[in-house]
Residue, then its C-alpha position, 0 to 999 in steps of 0.5 A: m500499499t503506498k503512503r497516498t493510499i494510506f493518507a486517503v484511508v486515514a482521511l475517510v476515517v477522520a471524516a467519517g469520525c467527525a461527520p454529523t450524526g443527525k442529532e442535534r442539540p436542542r435550541v434554548t428558547y428564552i421567554t420575554a417578559d416584564a416584572p409584573a408578568i414574572l410576579a403573576a406567573y410565580n404567584d399563581n404557582a406559589a398559590a397552588v401550594p396552600t398546604l403541603s406535606a413532605t418528607l426531607d433528605m437534609t444535610l446540615h452544613y456548620t463550623e465547629d471548633s473551626r472545622d467544617k462539619k455536616h450532618t445528615l438526616d431525615a425530617w418531616l415538613d408540614v406547611e399550611k399557608p400563610a404562616r403555619i409550619r412544622l419541621k421535625h427530624d425524623t428519628l427513632g432516637r433524640d431528635l435534634f430539632y423541632v420547629v413549629a409555628d402555629g400562625e401567630n406564634y413560633w417554637i424552636g426546640l433544639d437538642r443539646a447537641i446543637a444548642g450546647g449544654e442543654d435542650t433549648v426552646y426559643t419561642g416568640s410572636l412571628a409579628a416581632l421576628e426582624n433577624e434572620s436567625l437559624f431556622r426562622p420559621d417564616r423563611l423556611l416556609a418560603a424556601f419549601s412552598l414558595a411565598a408570595l412576592p414581593p415581600v411585605g414592606t416593598d415600595e418599589t421593585l427594580f427589573e434588570s434583564y440578562s440573556d439567561r435570567y431576569i433579577l427583581t430587587f425589592i426596595d423599601k421606602s425608607s430614607p435612604p431606601k434599603v434593599l429587602g430582598r432579591a429574586t433571580f428567575s430564569r429566562v428558559d421557564l420563568r422559574l425561580s432560581k435564587f432569593q435573597v434577604f438582606d438586613e437593615k445593614s444591607r448585609l446578605t443574611l439568607e440566600v436560597d438556591y432552587l436547584l430542582y423542580q418537581t410537579a405536584g398536583d397543579a403546582r410546580l415545587p422545589e424538589a432540591v434547595f440550598i438554604n444558607w445563612p452566610l453571617d452565621g456559617f450554616s446552611i442546609s441542603a435539602k431534597v423534598k420527597k413524596p410531596k402532597v399538595g392541597a390536603a387538610l391537615p390536623a390542627r394538632l400539627w401546630e401544637f408544640k410538645w416537647r421535652k419538659d425539661a428544656c430550657l425556655i427562652d422567650l425571645d420577645s421578653v429578651v428584646l423588650e428587657t434589652v430595649d427597656a434597659p436603662r442606660e448607664 
């Protein structure tokens, strides 16, 4: 076989290997929408989730003794909008946490392994919540079942358009104005992909990434979320499994019954004592 023949065979093989297979990559179609249309589509879907029951595969990420640690566990989740939630560690032994909000008040039970020293229950009224504390019930409710937007207190919504996403920034009416939150929506399907909350000092206090969605009933629900409290060095990654939407939930779910010997801390009283304390 001559060199010319060898080169010709090689050329044919290379050409065959590089030839189109007939399968083209699907083209991505981006949706054009303005802020009112995006919020309307989002809120219509959120309204289709009046109640939610599901199990969670959760991983807690935190720092202890300057070391990054994580703890994987299962949990039960029940939500009844607008402000009822139950999140309970699913275990045959000692549950590490138990969170309940009945629409007016909340209770956060933390095992001594998390609280440090002794079992502790934090309680207070939902109306008095101002900070972005860990396990804040209304934030957990919003992360898993989608809360209405814009958030309460919004005076103006700023709109930014990019090639693959829309960003809505929610501003209050204070002087100077402060950013309450920021929502990012994918231009592929207008689904919420990220939600951020800022405090009065404009610090990012909470960030929720919606990684995957699933269909439950007539609604699209988060299937995989990552919830991060950057100021606290604590985050949760969770998968929502076996969701049930729209079912009537029994009133007993919103009754907090936990360990009788746990230390009870009323956060409303702590705040009042701090505010009313005489100045030196």
